[in-house]
N, C-alpha and C positions, 0 to 999 in steps of 0.2 A: 504494500500500500504506500503510495507516494503522496504525502501531504504537503509537498513543497508549495510555499506561498508564491504568488505570481509577481509580487513586487521585487524589483532588482535589489540585490544586496551589494553594498560597496565593500570592497576588500578592506579599505581603511577603517571601516566601522564594524568589523567582525567581532572584535574583542578576543581575548585569549581562547575561550571555549570555541568560538567560531573558527579561529585559525586552526586549532587542533582538530576539530571535527571535520573541517573541509580539507585537511592536510595541506595547509598553507594556501588555500584558495582553489585547489584543484576541483573541489566540489562545486565551485561556482561556474565551471565551464557549462555552456548552454546545451551541449549535446553529449550524452553518455558519460557523465562525470565518473561513474564507478569504473567503467572500462578504461578511461584515461588514467585514473588513479592506479589501477592494476598494472597497466603497461608501464607507467612511469616508475612505479615501485620495482618492477621486474627488470628494468633496463640494466642495472649493474650486473645481473646474472648473465646477460647477453654480451655485454661489453668486456667483462673480465672473467671469462670462463677458466682461464689458466690459473687465476688466483682464487679458485673457488673456495678454498679453506677460509681465506680472509673475508670473502664476500658472504659466505654462509654464516660466519661469526657475526658479521654486520646484520644479517637477517635475524639471527637469534636475539641480538640486542634490540632490534626493531620490534620483534614480537613482544618482548617484555615491556618496552616503552609504550607501544600502542595499547597493549592490554592495561597497563597501569594508568594511562591517561584517559582511557575510554569512558569510565564512569563519569568523571568530571565533565569531559567534553560533550558527550552525548546527552546526558541529563540536561545540561544547561541549553544546549542547542535545541533539544526537543521542546523546551518551554517556549522557545522563540519561533520555531519553524514547524512544529508538529511531531508526531510519533516516529516516523521513519522517512524523512524527506531525502530525495536523491542528493541533496547538498552534503549530507553527512556521508563521507567516504572513508573515515578512519577504520571502519569495519572491513572495507576492501583492502586497505593497506595492511591490516592485521592478517587477513586470510592469505593474501598473496605472499606476505613475508613468511608465513608458516610453510607454504608449499616450497618456497625457495631455500629453506633450510635443507631440504632433501636434495639428493644428487641429480634428480631427473632432468632439470632444466639445463644442466651443464653437460649433458651427453651429446648435444648438438643443437643447432638452431631450431630444428623441427620439434625437439623435445621442449624447448623454451616456448615455442608457439603453442604446443599442445598444453603445457602447464597453464599458460594464460587463458587460452581458449576454453579449456575444460572448466577452470575455475569460474570464468564469466558465465559459461553455459549453466552450470549448477546454481550460481548465484542469481541469475536472471530467471531461469525456469522454476526454481525452488521446488524440486521433487520432495517427497516425504523423506525425512522428517523436517526439512527446512520450511516447508509451507506451514506446518503446525507452529514452529517457533516464530516465523514471520508474522503470524496472526496476532501475536502478543505485542503490547506497546511499551513494555519496560525497556530501559536502556540496554540491559543485558541481552534482550532478544535481538536488538539491532545488531549486536556483535555476534551472538551465538549462531545465527543462520549462516554467516560467512565463515565461522570456524568449522561448522559442519560441512559447508561447501568445500573448504580446504581439505578436510579429512577425506571426503569422498573423492576429490580430485587426486589426492595422494594414492588412494587405493586403486583407482583406475590407471594411473600412471604406473604403479607397481605391477598390476596385472598386464599392462602393455609391455613392460620390460620382460616379464616372464614369458609372454607370448613371443616376443622378438628373440629371446634366447632359445626357446624351444624350436622355433622356425629355423634359426641359424644352425642349430645342432642337427636338425633333420637334413637341411640342405648340404651341410658339410659332410654328414654321414653318407649321403647319396653320392658324393663326389669321390669318396674313398673306395 
């Protein structure tokens, strides 16, 4: 449910909670702010795949920071903009950071694209149990449906890696 108010919001008038919940204003982008936030958060994994240990450590720190700040940022922003407006994208930043702790996005650019695309697919479509969580209006529900989307994305990526390994083993076995 998107309760985003129609009046424009000025970046300079967001306040601390607004800056945090919009992740520095990304949530104010007029088209697909959640997708933009996910892509922007994921860029270091694409640019620095050879330094993945350092990048993954950065994502671990990001998960802690986004989770720690979310109650303050989301609760205050909800009072201003409604229960789950598209302007609030700290939940996408948390979910994407969770996925990028795992090694999948560093296996190649197609795995990076798959990580971002699957997360956005699950976050937008909200299959069960995300749809049940999303129906709630508390601050934690805003965050929790993206956490679940990240966990399901990680599971699908892991199954994809297993499938790729099995297929490669079969193909290599046929060549022998």
